[in-house]
C-alpha positions in Angstrom: 26.3 31.1 -33.7 24.4 30.9 -37.0 22.8 27.5 -37.4 19.8 26.1 -39.3 18.1 29.5 -39.8 18.3 30.3 -36.1 19.0 33.7 -34.7 22.3 35.1 -33.5 22.1 34.5 -29.8 25.1 34.9 -27.5 25.9 31.9 -25.3 26.7 33.0 -21.8 28.7 31.0 -19.2 25.5 30.1 -17.4 24.0 28.9 -20.7 27.0 26.7 -21.3 26.7 25.3 -17.8 23.0 24.4 -18.4 23.9 22.7 -21.7 26.7 20.7 -20.0 24.3 19.8 -17.2 21.7 18.6 -19.7 24.4 16.5 -21.4 25.4 14.9 -18.1 21.8 14.2 -17.2 21.1 12.7 -20.6 24.1 10.3 -20.1 22.9 9.4 -16.7 19.4 8.8 -18.1 20.8 6.3 -20.5 22.9 4.6 -17.8 19.8 4.3 -15.7 17.8 2.7 -18.5 20.5 0.1 -18.9 20.7 -0.6 -15.2 16.9 -0.9 -15.0 16.9 -3.3 -17.9 19.5 -5.5 -16.1 17.6 -5.3 -12.8 14.4 -6.4 -14.5 16.1 -9.3 -16.2 17.7 -10.3 -12.9 14.3 -10.2 -11.2 12.7 -12.3 -14.0 15.5 -14.9 -13.6 15.0 -15.0 -9.9 11.3 -15.5 -10.4 12.0 -18.3 -12.8 14.4 -20.0 -10.4 11.8 -19.7 -7.6 9.1 -21.3 -9.8 11.5 -24.1 -10.8 12.3 -24.7 -7.1 8.6 -25.1 -6.4 8.4 -27.8 -9.0 11.3 -29.9 -7.7 10.7 -32.6 -5.2 14.3 -32.9 -4.1 15.3 -31.9 -0.6 18.9 -30.9 -1.5 19.3 -28.7 -4.6 22.4 -27.3 -6.3 22.8 -23.6 -5.6 25.5 -21.4 -7.2 27.6 -19.5 -4.8 30.2 -17.4 -6.8 31.6 -19.8 -9.3 30.9 -23.0 -7.3 27.7 -25.1 -7.1 26.9 -26.4 -3.6 24.3 -28.8 -2.4 22.0 -26.7 -0.2 18.7 -27.6 1.5 15.7 -26.6 -0.6 14.2 -24.4 2.2 17.4 -22.4 2.5 17.6 -21.9 -1.2 14.0 -20.6 -1.2 14.7 -18.1 1.5 17.9 -16.9 -0.3 16.1 -16.5 -3.5 13.3 -14.5 -1.8 16.0 -12.2 -0.2 17.7 -11.7 -3.5 14.3 -10.8 -5.1 13.6 -8.3 -2.4 17.0 -6.7 -2.8 16.6 -6.5 -6.6 13.1 -5.1 -6.3 14.3 -2.4 -3.9 17.2 -1.5 -6.3 14.8 -1.4 -9.2 12.5 1.0 -7.3 15.4 3.3 -6.5 16.6 3.3 -10.1 13.1 4.1 -11.3 12.8 7.0 -8.8 16.2 8.4 -9.9 15.2 8.1 -13.6 12.0 10.2 -12.9 14.1 12.8 -11.1 16.5 13.0 -14.0 13.7 13.4 -16.5 12.2 16.3 -14.5 15.5 18.0 -14.4 16.0 17.5 -18.1 12.6 18.9 -18.9 13.3 22.0 -16.8 16.6 22.6 -18.6 15.0 22.0 -22.0 12.4 24.7 -21.2 15.1 27.2 -20.1 17.4 26.5 -23.1 14.6 26.4 -25.8 13.2 29.7 -24.3 16.5 31.4 -25.0 17.8 29.6 -28.2 14.5 28.5 -29.9 15.5 26.5 -33.0 19.2 27.2 -32.6 19.7 24.3 -30.2 18.6 20.7 -30.5 18.2 18.8 -27.3 16.1 16.0 -28.8 17.5 12.6 -29.5 17.4 11.3 -33.1 
């Protein structure tokens, strides 16, 4: 395994498992970043909808349920939006926690792998 001026280090089965685990964690990290971005955008949209609802003076407003718009009392729409914001915030919090856990695991694996392979392995993103 001669690469970039590195030393000749044998890759054991355990090393390969650590490398594979790092790859899976890296993929999950990117998936989480995308999911967090979507959750934040959803939260922002719900906040905008809530603000628009405050500005309206109509008692019945159109509310999208699936692919259909229905006329729903303003108070009910406000409570539904608040429920949706709460669910989205909880989901966002869980995603952030999982992302932190993944980052800690990746840092631990980096430490182990760089200790053995030095410059012979690149775990950084370009």
